Structures are given as structure tokens and as C-alpha cells.
C-alpha positions as CSV (number, residue, x, y, z in Angstrom):
1,M,-172.4,-82.0,145.8
2,R,-170.8,-80.0,148.9
3,I,-167.6,-79.8,150.5
4,I,-167.1,-77.6,153.7
5,T,-163.6,-77.5,155.1
6,L,-163.5,-78.5,158.8
7,I,-159.8,-77.6,159.5
8,E,-157.2,-75.9,157.9
9,N,-154.4,-73.3,158.8
10,F,-156.3,-70.2,158.6
11,V,-159.8,-69.4,159.7
12,N,-161.9,-65.8,158.4
13,G,-163.9,-65.0,161.3
14,G,-166.6,-66.3,163.2
15,N,-166.3,-68.9,166.1
16,L,-164.4,-71.3,164.7
17,Q,-160.7,-72.5,165.0
18,S,-157.9,-73.3,162.8
19,E,-154.6,-75.6,162.9
20,H,-151.9,-76.8,160.6
21,G,-154.0,-79.6,158.9
22,L,-156.6,-80.3,156.7
23,S,-160.1,-82.2,157.0
24,L,-162.8,-81.9,154.1
25,Y,-166.5,-83.0,154.9
26,I,-167.7,-83.9,151.3
27,E,-171.6,-84.5,151.4
28,T,-173.1,-85.9,148.1
29,D,-177.0,-87.5,147.4
30,R,-176.3,-90.4,149.0
31,Q,-173.0,-90.5,150.9
32,K,-171.1,-88.4,154.4
33,I,-167.4,-88.7,153.5
34,L,-164.6,-87.2,155.8
35,F,-161.5,-86.6,153.8
36,D,-158.7,-86.4,156.4
37,T,-159.0,-85.4,159.9
38,G,-156.3,-82.8,160.8
39,Q,-153.6,-83.4,163.4
40,S,-156.4,-83.2,166.6
41,G,-159.7,-83.3,167.4
42,L,-160.2,-80.1,166.6
43,F,-162.2,-80.5,163.4
44,L,-165.0,-82.2,165.8
45,Q,-165.4,-79.2,167.5
46,N,-165.9,-77.2,164.1
47,A,-168.1,-79.5,162.8
48,L,-170.6,-79.4,165.7
49,K,-170.6,-75.6,165.2
50,L,-171.3,-75.8,161.3
51,G,-174.2,-78.3,162.1
52,I,-172.5,-81.4,160.9
53,S,-172.8,-84.7,162.4
54,I,-169.6,-86.5,162.8
55,E,-171.8,-89.9,164.0
56,N,-173.7,-90.1,160.4
57,I,-170.3,-90.1,158.4
58,D,-170.0,-93.2,156.3
59,T,-166.6,-93.3,155.0
60,L,-163.3,-91.8,156.2
61,V,-160.9,-91.7,153.7
62,L,-157.0,-91.0,154.5
63,S,-154.8,-89.2,151.8
64,H,-151.7,-90.0,153.3
65,G,-150.2,-90.7,156.9
66,H,-148.7,-87.2,158.2
67,Y,-149.7,-86.1,161.8
68,D,-151.5,-83.0,160.4
69,H,-153.7,-85.1,158.1
70,A,-154.6,-88.2,160.4
71,G,-153.7,-87.1,163.6
72,G,-157.6,-86.7,164.8
73,L,-158.1,-90.7,163.1
74,Y,-158.8,-92.1,166.6
75,H,-160.6,-88.9,168.0
76,F,-163.4,-89.7,165.0
77,L,-163.3,-93.4,165.4
78,E,-164.4,-92.9,169.5
79,R,-166.8,-90.7,168.2
80,N,-168.2,-92.4,164.9
81,K,-168.9,-96.3,165.4
82,K,-169.8,-97.0,161.8
83,A,-167.4,-95.3,159.3
84,N,-165.2,-97.6,157.1
85,V,-161.8,-95.7,156.6
86,F,-160.0,-96.1,153.5
87,A,-156.3,-95.4,153.1
88,K,-153.3,-96.9,151.3
89,R,-151.1,-99.7,152.9
90,E,-148.3,-98.1,153.5
91,V,-150.1,-95.2,155.3
92,F,-148.8,-96.5,158.9
93,D,-145.2,-96.5,157.7
94,P,-143.0,-94.7,160.4
95,K,-142.7,-91.3,158.7
96,Y,-139.8,-88.7,160.3
97,R,-138.5,-85.4,159.3
98,S,-134.9,-85.0,158.4
99,D,-134.1,-83.7,161.9
100,G,-135.6,-87.0,163.2
101,T,-139.2,-85.8,164.6
102,F,-141.8,-88.3,164.3
103,N,-144.3,-87.1,161.3
104,G,-146.8,-90.3,161.3
105,I,-149.5,-91.9,163.1
106,Q,-149.3,-94.9,165.4
107,K,-151.4,-97.9,164.3
108,N,-154.0,-98.5,167.0
109,D,-155.3,-102.4,165.9
110,D,-158.2,-102.0,168.7
111,L,-160.0,-99.0,167.1
112,L,-159.4,-100.0,163.3
113,K,-160.7,-103.2,163.8
114,N,-163.2,-104.2,160.9
115,R,-163.2,-100.8,159.9
116,L,-159.9,-100.5,157.9
117,F,-159.8,-100.9,154.2
118,Y,-156.4,-100.9,152.1
119,V,-156.6,-99.2,148.6
120,D,-154.9,-100.4,146.0
121,E,-156.8,-99.8,142.9
122,I,-159.3,-96.9,141.6
123,T,-162.3,-97.2,143.9
124,E,-165.5,-96.1,143.0
125,L,-167.2,-95.2,147.0
126,D,-170.6,-94.4,145.3
127,E,-171.9,-93.2,142.0
128,E,-169.3,-90.5,140.7
129,V,-167.5,-90.3,144.0
130,F,-163.9,-92.2,143.4
131,I,-160.3,-92.9,145.4
132,I,-157.6,-92.7,143.0
133,P,-154.4,-94.4,145.1
134,N,-151.8,-94.5,142.3
135,I,-150.3,-91.4,141.2
136,P,-147.4,-91.7,138.2
137,I,-144.8,-89.5,138.4
138,H,-145.7,-87.9,134.9
139,H,-143.7,-84.7,135.6
140,P,-140.4,-85.3,137.7
141,V,-139.9,-81.5,138.6
142,D,-143.1,-81.5,140.7
143,T,-142.3,-83.5,143.6
144,H,-142.2,-82.7,146.9
145,Y,-139.9,-85.0,149.1
146,N,-137.2,-82.7,150.5
147,G,-137.1,-82.9,154.4
148,F,-139.2,-86.4,154.6
149,L,-137.8,-89.9,155.6
150,K,-139.6,-93.1,156.5
151,S,-138.3,-96.0,158.5
152,I,-138.2,-99.6,156.6
153,N,-136.9,-102.2,158.6
154,T,-135.2,-99.9,160.8
155,E,-133.8,-98.2,158.0
156,M,-134.2,-94.4,157.0
157,V,-135.1,-94.2,153.6
158,A,-136.8,-91.2,151.6
159,D,-140.3,-90.7,151.6
160,K,-141.5,-90.8,148.1
161,F,-145.0,-90.8,149.7
162,D,-146.2,-94.1,148.3
163,D,-149.1,-93.5,150.7
164,E,-150.6,-90.7,148.9
165,L,-154.1,-90.6,147.2
166,F,-156.5,-88.2,146.2
167,M,-160.3,-88.3,145.4
168,V,-162.4,-87.1,142.4
169,L,-166.0,-86.1,142.2
170,K,-167.3,-86.6,138.7
171,Q,-170.5,-84.4,137.9
172,Q,-172.2,-83.3,134.9
173,N,-169.6,-84.3,132.5
174,Q,-166.4,-82.7,134.6
175,I,-164.1,-83.3,137.0
176,N,-163.5,-82.1,140.7
177,I,-160.0,-82.9,142.1
178,I,-159.9,-83.2,145.9
179,T,-156.1,-83.5,147.3
180,A,-154.6,-82.9,150.6
181,C,-150.8,-82.5,150.4
182,S,-149.7,-82.9,147.0
183,H,-146.5,-84.4,147.8
184,R,-146.4,-86.5,144.6
185,G,-147.0,-83.1,142.8
186,I,-150.4,-81.0,141.7
187,T,-149.7,-81.6,138.4
188,N,-149.3,-85.4,138.2
189,I,-152.1,-85.7,140.3
190,C,-154.4,-83.7,138.0
191,Q,-152.5,-85.1,135.0
192,T,-153.4,-89.1,136.5
193,A,-157.2,-87.5,136.7
194,S,-157.0,-86.4,133.3
195,D,-155.9,-89.7,131.6
196,Y,-158.3,-91.6,133.4
197,F,-161.5,-89.5,133.2
198,K,-160.7,-87.5,129.9
199,L,-163.1,-84.8,131.0
200,Q,-162.6,-81.1,131.6
201,T,-161.6,-80.0,135.2
202,N,-163.9,-77.6,137.2
203,L,-162.5,-77.9,140.4
204,I,-159.0,-78.5,142.1
205,L,-159.1,-78.0,145.7
206,G,-156.6,-78.8,148.3
207,G,-152.9,-78.1,149.1
208,F,-150.3,-78.0,146.7
209,H,-147.2,-78.3,148.6
210,M,-145.6,-74.9,147.3
211,K,-144.7,-73.0,150.1
212,D,-140.9,-73.7,150.0
213,C,-140.7,-74.8,146.1
214,T,-138.2,-73.8,143.8
215,T,-138.8,-71.0,141.1
216,E,-138.5,-74.0,138.4
217,Q,-141.2,-76.0,140.0
218,Y,-143.8,-72.9,140.4
219,L,-143.0,-72.1,137.0
220,H,-143.7,-75.6,135.9
221,I,-147.1,-76.1,138.2
222,T,-148.2,-72.3,136.6
223,H,-147.6,-73.2,133.2
224,Y,-149.5,-76.7,133.5
225,L,-152.5,-75.0,135.2
226,R,-152.8,-72.5,132.6
227,M,-153.0,-75.5,130.1
228,L,-155.5,-77.6,131.8
229,Q,-157.9,-74.5,132.4
230,P,-159.8,-75.8,135.6
231,K,-162.6,-73.3,136.4
232,M,-161.9,-72.9,140.0
233,L,-159.0,-73.5,141.6
234,A,-159.5,-73.6,145.7
235,I,-155.8,-73.2,147.4
236,C,-155.1,-73.8,150.7
237,H,-152.8,-75.5,153.6
238,C,-149.5,-76.4,152.6
239,T,-149.5,-74.2,149.4
240,G,-148.2,-71.5,151.2
241,I,-150.3,-68.0,151.7
242,E,-147.4,-66.3,150.0
243,K,-147.9,-68.6,146.8
244,F,-151.9,-68.1,146.7
245,A,-151.3,-64.3,146.7
246,D,-148.6,-64.8,143.5
247,F,-151.1,-67.0,141.9
248,R,-153.7,-64.0,142.3
249,C,-151.5,-62.2,140.1
250,E,-151.5,-64.4,137.2
251,C,-154.3,-67.5,137.6
252,E,-156.7,-67.4,134.7
253,S,-159.1,-70.0,136.8
254,R,-161.6,-68.5,139.4
255,L,-159.1,-68.1,142.5
256,F,-160.1,-68.5,146.0
257,Y,-158.5,-69.4,149.0
258,N,-160.1,-72.5,150.8
259,F,-160.1,-71.4,154.6
260,T,-161.7,-73.3,157.5
261,G,-165.5,-73.1,157.6
262,N,-165.5,-72.2,154.0
263,V,-168.4,-73.9,151.8
264,V,-168.0,-75.1,147.9
265,D,-171.1,-76.0,146.4
266,L,-171.1,-77.9,143.0
């Protein structure tokens, strides 16, 4: 298996471009999967430079309905004519910041026709490749809802990110957890995966939404990860570069920043 980061907040040299967002290309022996699309079509340009054929991608998985993860959806669908799109039913709920700024994505029924599939339960996309759509809150301290709202029947309510999902790649009696923003909490995501698979965690890759976390949240997350003992942590996007630096001082796992263009072979 191979994971290539097509777009992320930072890029480390080369001729690639970055933006605030996330898009990951996952390749197995039988499937080519896109996990999120960043906020624009910029990931398409990076894919071309990296030698990745967007037209040959089999499946698109949307982690949640924020613009920086699904904003490139229709750019992708205009280029790729075969991939099915997997997401939760709430992914197109109108989402806003607390200042009233629209933060979600609009639904284009024409481009999504016959291609959109809602995920309500754990779904095996391919042998040992899973979508996990439900994230119970095992650890209430580790949730990241502040400043996010959504509109339900014209009423603004707190967004609890019922649309959030994550992926698990199972390999050699280990699991690799792929997350995007972890609004429902990276420790809740890891606990969900551990409870279901009951296997050692090899890799956790994605955004932990820790940039503006409280001291209590930081201590909880770092304590949990020390107890979980994943072999590798690939931090990026909404984790925050400052928190990445803090992690380097105390992390017992192999830690690296998952920048635009980074390649992880499993």
C-alpha cells in the first residue's frame, strides 16, 4: 500500500503547490482511492506532477463536508468519469463558521448522479480497506466543535460533525488509521478503530485539529497516544505546526510531518 499527499497546508520544496486543505491518494494492489479533495482543483495539478492519473482513480471518500476537504469535489468529477463517491448522509448539510461565513459545500445533483453512495455502517471497499462512518465519543474532552455551526431546518445549531468518517487500512495484523480533521477527536477515532479491529496500530496519519486546543485536550491526547503506542505518527493540516513541534519533544513513536508530496509506503 502507498499513501501520497496530494495537497496539504505546506510543501517542502519541489514544484508542487500547497493550500489550506487535505487530499490523500491511496493505492493498494487492486484499488486507487482518493481521500478528500482539498479546497480547490489544485490537487489535480499536483497529481499530474507526481505521475498520478486522476482518471484512473476508482473511489473517492469524503471525510466530512467542509470546503477545505471537499471543495475540489466537482473538479474531480469533471475529470474522473468512473469513481464512486462515498460519504455520510450529512455531508451536504449547510455548514458555517460562528461569524456566519459559509464553510461547507453545495450539492450538485447532476455531477453526483449515480455516483454518490451514503455510508451508514462500516464498509469494506476492498480487501483490508475500510470506511468507518460512526465515531462514538469515548473521550468527551477530545472534541473540536467550537466555532462551527450548521443549518438544520433554517435553524443554526452547533455542528457535532455527524458527517465525519475515517478510513482504516489493515495490513499484517496491524491497522493504519487515516483521518482528515478529527473534529470528533483523534482519541475517539483511535478508540473506535481499536475496539473494532483489536489490533496493534501501526500508523496514524492526518489532521488532529489541535491547533487551538486547550492544555487539557493536549495532555489527554498525548497521554492517550503514549498508551496506544502507534509505531508511526504522520501529523498534518489542522494539527498545527506548533503542536507538531511540541509532539517532537515527547512523542515515543516515529513522528514526521505529512506535507504536500510526501509518500508513505506500508
